[in-house]
N, C-alpha and C positions, 0 to 999 in steps of 0.2 A: 225637494228631497226625492231620491229615486224610489220607485214603488217597492223594490226589495227591502231597502232600508226602512221605509215607512211602515212596511207591514210587520217588521220584526218586533215582537212584543218586548217591552221592558219588564224584566223580572220583578214581581211585586214583593217577593220575600227572599232576599239574598241570604245565603247560609251564614251562620254565626261566625264561621271561619273567615269570611270576607270582612266582617266588621273588625275582628281581632287583627287581621293582617293590615287593615287600614289604620289602626291606632297604635300599633307597636312602634312605629317610627316617631310618632308624636311623644310617646313615652320616653324613647331613647333620647330625643333631642333635648328635652327639659332636664333629664337626668344628667346628661353630659354638661349642660350649662350650669346646673347647680353644683355639681361635684367640683368643677373647676374653681368656682368661687370659694367653696369650703376648704379646698386644698391649696389655696393661693399662697398662704404663708409658707407651707412646706415646699411648694414648687419654687418660689422665689429664693429660698435658702439653698437650693441645689442647682438650679439652672443658671442663676446669676451669681455674681461675685459674693461668696459668703462673708467676705470681710466687711461688707456694707449691707446688712440684712434689710434695713429700711428701704434703701434704693432698690434692692431686689424685689421687695414686695410691691413697690410702685411700678416697677417694670412688668411684673406679673399682671397687675391690674390693667396696665396699658395693653398687654397682650390679650387679656380678657375682652377689652373694648374692641380689639381688632375683629373679633368674631361678630360683633354687632355691625361694624362697618361693612363686613362682607355679606351680610344678610340680603341687602337689596340686590347685590350682584348675583347672589345665588338665586334670589327670586326671579330675576330676569332670565338667567341662563337655564336653570332647571324648570322654571315655570314654562318657558317656551318649549323645552324638551318634552315635558309631559303633555303639552297640547299638540305636539307634532307626532310623538311616538307612543303616547298612551300614558294613562295614570300609573299603571303598573310599572312601566319602564322608568318613569320619573321618580317614583317612590323608591325603587330598588337602587337607582343611582345615588339618590340622596342618602340612603342608608350606608352605602359603601363609603361615601365620603365621611360620614359621621364615624363609622367604625375604624377606618384607617386613621383618622385624626385621634381617636381615643387610644389606639394602639401605639401611635407615635409618642403620645404623652406618657403612656405607661412605660415605655422603654427608652425615653429620652436620656442621653448621657448627661452627666453632671458637669458643672463648670470646671471642676478640678480635672476632669478627664479630657475635655475637648475645648475648654475655654468658651469664648463667645459664640462658637458654633452651636452650642446647646440652646442659646436664646433664639437663634434663627430656626432651629428645628421646631421649637415650641411655637413660634409665629406661624410657620408653615402648617403645623397641625391645627391651629385655631382658624387659619384661613380655610382649610378644608371643612372644618366643622361649621364655620359660618356660612359657607356656600351650601353645604348640605342642609342645614336648618332652614335657610332662606327659601330653598326650593321645596323642601318637604311640606311646608305649610300649604302651599297652593295645590299641590298634587293630592295630598291626603284629604283636604277639605272638598276638592272636586270629586274625588272618589266616593267619599261617604255621602255627599249630597246626591250623586248620580245613582248610587245603588239603593238609596232610601225609597220606600214606597211613598206615594203621594200622601201628604199630611204627616210625615214623620221625619222630615229633613233635619229639624233642630234636635229632635230626640237622638237621631243617629250621630249627629255631630257632637252631641254632649258626651258621648263615650270617649271622644278624643281628649277632652279636659279631665275626665275621670282617670284615664290612663296616665296623663301628664301629672295629675295630682298624686297618684300612687308613686310615680317615679320621684317626685320631689320629697315625699315622706320617706322613701327608701334612702334617698341621698342624705336627708337630715339625720336619719338614724345611723347611717354609716359614719357620718362625721362625728356623731356623739359616742358611738359604741367602739369604733376601732381604736381610738386613743386609750380608752379604758381597758380594752383587751390586750393590746400590744405594749402599752407603756409609751411614754413620750419619746424615749430614745429610739425604739424600733419604728415608731410611727414617723419620726423625723427622718430616719435613715432610709427605710424602704416601704413602710406601711402605707404611705400616701399614694403609692402606685396601684394598690389593690382596687380601689373604685374604678380606675380606668381600665384595668384588666377585665373587671366585671362588665363594664360597658362594651368593650370590644367583643367579648364572648356573647353577650346578649345580641349584638349586631348579627352574628352568625345565625342565631335562632330567628331573628326578625327577617333576615333575607330569605331563609328557607320558607318561612310563612308566606312571604310576599311572592315567592316564585310559584306558589300554588294558587295565587289569585287568578280570577278571570277578569278580563277587561270590562269596563262598564258598557252597557248596551248603548247608552247615549253617545259615548265617544265613538264606538264602532259605526253607528249610524251616521254621525257627522263625517267620518272619514269616507264612508261609502258614498255619501251624498256629494262629495267633492266641494266645489266652490272655492271660497277664499282659504288660503293655507292657514293651518292652525299655528298658534304660538308666534304670531307676528307682533313684535313690539311696536312697529310703526302703526299697525292697525289699532292696537290698544290705545296708543297715545293720540292717534288722530280721531278715532271714533268714540272712544270711551274715556276721554280725559275727565269728563265730569264725574263719572263713576270712580275713577282713580282718586280724584280730589275728595270725594265723599268718603272713600275708604280711609285715606290718610286722616281726615278729620274725625271720623267715627272711631278709629282705633286709638287716637291720641289720649283721650281721657281714660279709656278702659285699660290700656297698657300701663299708664302711670299708676292707676289704682291697683292693678295686679302686682306690679313690682314693689310698690311701697307698702300696701296694706296686707297683701297675701304673703309675699315672700320676704320682705325686709322690715316688717313692723317690729320684729324682735330687736333688730339692730337699732332702729329708731328709739325704742324704749330704753335700750342700753345706753345710747348716746345722751339722751335727755335726763334719765333718772339714775343711771348707774346700776340698774338691775343686772344680775349675772347673765351673761350672754347665753351660756349653754342652757340654762333653765328657760330663758325666753324662747330659744330655738325649739326646745321640746314642746312648749306651748304652741308654737307655730305649726308643728306637725299635727297637733290635735285640730287646729283651725282648718288646716288644709283638708283634713278628712271630712269636716263639715262642708267645706267648699265643694268637694267632690260629690258628696251625697246630694247636694242641691242641684247639680247639673241636670240629671234626667227630669227632675221635677219642673224646672223652668223650661227645659226644652219641650217637654210634653205640653206644658201650658201654652207656650207660644205657637205651637202647631195648631192649637185650638182657638185661641183668641187673637192671634196675630203677633208679629214681631214687635211692632212699634209700641204697643201697650206695655209689653214686658220690658222693653228697652227703656222706655220713659220712666217706668217704675224704678228701674235699676239706677239710672243716672240721677234722678231726683233723690232717691233714698241714699245714694252715695254722697251727694252734695250735703244733705242734711246731717249725716252721721260723721262725715270726714272731720269737721271742725272740732267737735268734742273729742274724737279719737286722737287728734293731734295736740290739743290744748290741755286736756285733762289727764294725760297719762301720768302714772305714778310708778314707784318701784314695787308695788304690790302685784304679785303674779295674777291674782284673781281679777284685778282691775285691768291689767294688760290684756288678758285673754277676753275679758268682757268687751272692752273697747274695740279690739280687733274684730271680734265677731259682729259687733254692731255695724261695721262697714262691710265685712265680707258677705253677710247675708244678702243685702241688695246687690253688691258688686258681682256676686256669682251669677246673677240673672243675665248680665251683659255678656259674660264669658260663655255661658251656655248657648246663647242665641246668636252670637256674633258670626260664627263661621257659616251657618246656614244663610244668614242675612247677606254676607259678602258673596257667597256662591250664587245667590239669586240676582246679583247685579250684572253678571256677565254671561254671554253665550258660551256654548260648549267650546268653540274654536279658540277662545282666549280665556277660558275660565281659570285654569291653573295659573297662568301668567297674571291675569287680572287680579286674582286674590293675592298671589305671592308677592308681586313687585311693590305695589303701594303699601301693602300690609307691612312688609319688611322695612320700607322707608320710615313708616310711622313708628314702628317698634324701635328702630335704631335712633330716631330723633327723640322720642319721648319715653320709651321704656328702658332702653339701654342707658340713658343718662339719668334716669330717675334715682337710682341709688346714690350717685354722685351728688345730685342736686339736694337730695334728702340729707345726706351726710354733711354737706357743706353748710346748708342753711340751719339745720338743727344743731350742728356742732358750734355754730357761731351765735346761737340763741335767737335765730330768726324763724321760729316755728310758724308764726302768723304769715310770713312771706311764703313759706312752703304751702300752707293752706290756700293762700291766694293763687299761687301757681297751679295747684291742683284744681281749684275752682275754674280757672280760665280754661284749662284743658277739657274739663267736663262740660263747660259751656260750649266749646267747639264740638264736642261729641253730640250734644243736644241739638245743635243746629243741623248736623249731618242726619240725625235720626228724623227730624221733622222734614227734611228735604227728600228723604227716601220714600219710595212707593211701597205700599204693603203688598208683598208677593207670597205670603205663606200659603195661600190657598190656590196659587197658580202653578202650572208646570214650570220646570226650569226652562230658561230660554235656550232653544236648540241651535238656532242659526244666527250668525251675524247679519246685520242689514246689508242688502245689496244696494250700494250707492248708485248703481246704474239705473235702478228702478226708482222713479220719482215718487212713487207711492209710499216708499219707505224713507222716513226722515233720517237725517244724518245721525241723530242720537236716539234712534228708535230701538229701545231695548225692551219693549213691551211685547215682542213677538212670542207667542206660545208655540211649542213645537207643532208643526203640521197644521197650523191654524192661523186665523187672522189676528191682528193686534188686539190685545185684551183691553178691557175698559179700565181706565185709570181710577183707582179708588179715591 
């Protein structure tokens, strides 16, 4: 690293505005995701042939899935962009895609106006949103990890899940309150567009916030140091394929748990017991508030005692509580919320610590790409499909198979945690290994910034 870059100090206490700017996109991405799911019935009735509402709903859910399929592509494209042009540039570009997608859905013409063209517009909107979400994750996690003072990376990243949880609660409340305020007729006619208008307007605010961000010192230093170009997918897959596999395995169990037990447990309870769905969704909003409140607690704890201890507590606790939560559910609201909390309390630990853990696997040159690309693949494979798997198995009376499937994914996550090295007390890896230097192994990711390889724990 050049002397100029090496001498530049990394700010130890970034302003609060930096943190807010870092998490607003994470807030928007999950809001858009949830709102689309909640409004799917209305969207299907207007965008597709209203003479066949069931097929319209199925088509809408397929369009919803398109967003998940585009996330790995977004992770590759925008992750590389953020590693080449900066975290700020990548995060703003991701927001623009999310906002344009929301606006397109808000103003999409109906089937009666333009026929099947309406469906193609909806697909295009979801493609933009999927790419934006896929890239947002890596850029935002890299940004929060790089601005965090030493010993506070997990705590800073926990704010991302707090913001996302607030967005989910807001989406749930909108889905519950709007029909009551507007009435079924108005809601079905035009009211379903309101949440997407809100999302597009919030994007404007988020872009303004992010335009005032300052780039992370670590990224600036890496650019000034030169060496291997940032955002190289070939470098990532050639030199960090082990870390990519660890990321996919690590995220598999946690994303399944999040989608089933945090976001969709109310639907599961409705399918199995017949409990009123709206009541169960309001209970979910309360659970998500608890989930958000636990994020800084677990983040702070892992910064002090280590990532692996907190992560192992999370996966073991989730494994133990998942089975009763699936097998003992009833149509009693108190039982539903109690069982959901039983899983969410340990599951929140993995969510809080995950982003910092993944950021610590990759060097600055490929950090946004390294986090975004394999993360998006795992979410698409195991998170995006989780509601379908849950609905299919639970709807056919195979709840035990659902529990076995979740157990298998959590076992995969456990293997990944055990294979990872503890890095909570080490600086972020600054530079990719120079393969022309025989002293640096091909998979050497233990290099601390401006220093020799660190000792493996």
